[in-house]
C-alpha positions as CSV (number, residue, x, y, z in Angstrom):
1,M,61.3,99.3,38.6
2,K,61.0,101.8,41.4
3,R,57.7,102.5,43.1
4,V,57.2,106.0,44.5
5,A,54.5,107.2,46.8
6,Q,54.0,110.8,48.0
7,V,51.5,112.9,49.9
8,I,50.6,116.6,50.0
9,G,47.8,118.7,51.4
10,L,45.0,120.1,49.3
11,P,42.9,122.8,51.0
12,A,39.1,122.2,50.6
13,E,38.7,125.5,48.9
14,N,41.1,124.4,46.1
15,R,39.6,121.0,45.5
16,A,37.3,121.9,42.6
17,E,40.0,123.8,40.7
18,Y,42.7,121.1,41.3
19,E,40.4,118.3,40.1
20,R,39.3,120.3,37.1
21,Y,42.9,120.6,36.0
22,H,43.5,116.9,36.5
23,S,40.4,115.9,34.6
24,A,42.1,117.2,31.5
25,V,45.9,117.1,32.0
26,W,47.8,118.7,29.2
27,P,49.2,116.2,26.6
28,S,52.6,117.9,27.0
29,V,52.6,116.9,30.7
30,I,51.7,113.3,29.9
31,D,54.4,113.2,27.2
32,R,57.0,114.5,29.6
33,L,56.1,111.9,32.2
34,K,56.6,109.1,29.6
35,K,59.9,110.6,28.5
36,S,61.0,110.6,32.2
37,H,60.1,106.9,32.4
38,I,57.1,107.5,34.8
39,H,54.3,105.0,34.3
40,N,51.1,103.9,36.2
41,F,50.8,107.5,37.6
42,S,47.8,108.0,39.9
43,I,46.7,110.7,42.3
44,F,44.1,109.9,44.9
45,R,42.3,112.3,47.3
46,Q,41.0,111.7,50.8
47,G,39.6,114.8,52.4
48,E,42.4,117.4,52.3
49,I,45.2,114.9,51.5
50,L,46.4,113.9,48.0
51,F,48.2,110.6,47.6
52,C,50.4,110.1,44.5
53,Y,51.7,106.8,43.2
54,F,53.9,106.1,40.2
55,E,56.3,103.6,38.8
56,Y,59.7,104.6,37.5
57,T,61.3,102.3,34.9
58,G,64.4,104.2,33.8
59,S,68.0,103.8,34.9
60,D,68.8,107.3,36.3
61,Y,66.0,108.5,38.5
62,E,67.7,111.8,39.5
63,A,68.5,112.8,36.0
64,D,65.0,112.0,34.7
65,M,63.4,114.0,37.5
66,A,65.8,116.9,36.8
67,A,64.9,116.8,33.1
68,M,61.2,116.8,34.0
69,D,61.6,119.7,36.4
70,A,63.5,121.7,33.8
71,D,60.8,121.2,31.1
72,S,59.1,124.5,30.3
73,E,55.6,122.9,30.1
74,I,56.1,121.2,33.4
75,Q,57.2,124.5,34.9
76,R,54.1,126.1,33.6
77,W,51.9,123.3,35.0
78,Y,53.7,123.6,38.4
79,T,53.0,127.4,38.4
80,L,49.3,126.5,38.3
81,Q,49.3,123.6,40.6
82,M,51.6,124.6,43.4
83,P,49.4,127.5,44.7
84,L,46.6,125.0,45.1
85,Q,48.6,122.6,47.2
86,R,49.7,122.8,50.8
87,P,53.0,120.9,51.6
88,L,52.9,118.9,54.8
89,E,54.9,120.3,57.7
90,D,56.9,117.1,58.4
91,R,58.3,116.7,54.9
92,A,62.0,116.5,54.3
93,E,64.0,119.6,53.4
94,G,63.7,120.4,49.7
95,E,60.5,118.3,49.2
96,W,57.3,119.7,47.9
97,W,55.3,116.4,47.9
98,M,56.4,114.3,50.9
99,R,57.9,110.9,50.0
100,I,56.5,108.1,52.0
101,N,58.2,104.8,52.6
102,E,57.0,101.5,51.3
103,V,56.5,99.0,54.1
104,F,55.0,96.1,52.2
105,H,54.5,95.0,48.6
106,S,53.0,91.9,47.0
107,D,52.6,91.1,43.3
């Protein structure tokens, strides 16, 4: 299993709309997450920062992420979510949500 953590900005003026969308995530988005072997998916907010955590249980992370990104319903969801978010300036090239490194884990 692969654990993934990411962060992104969420301007205060977009908070209510973002949280409204996430209080009723479309079933097609949830289904695609499952098909891409993403489990235990959570998004937390502290001020203007969103923290995302999920567990990946598949065998080809890159292929599963590409399949998710190519899905038409996911693309439609991204079209609504991306304008609400503000990527962090120090993210890696090509990242939207900035990956953060795990420094400790205990079961």
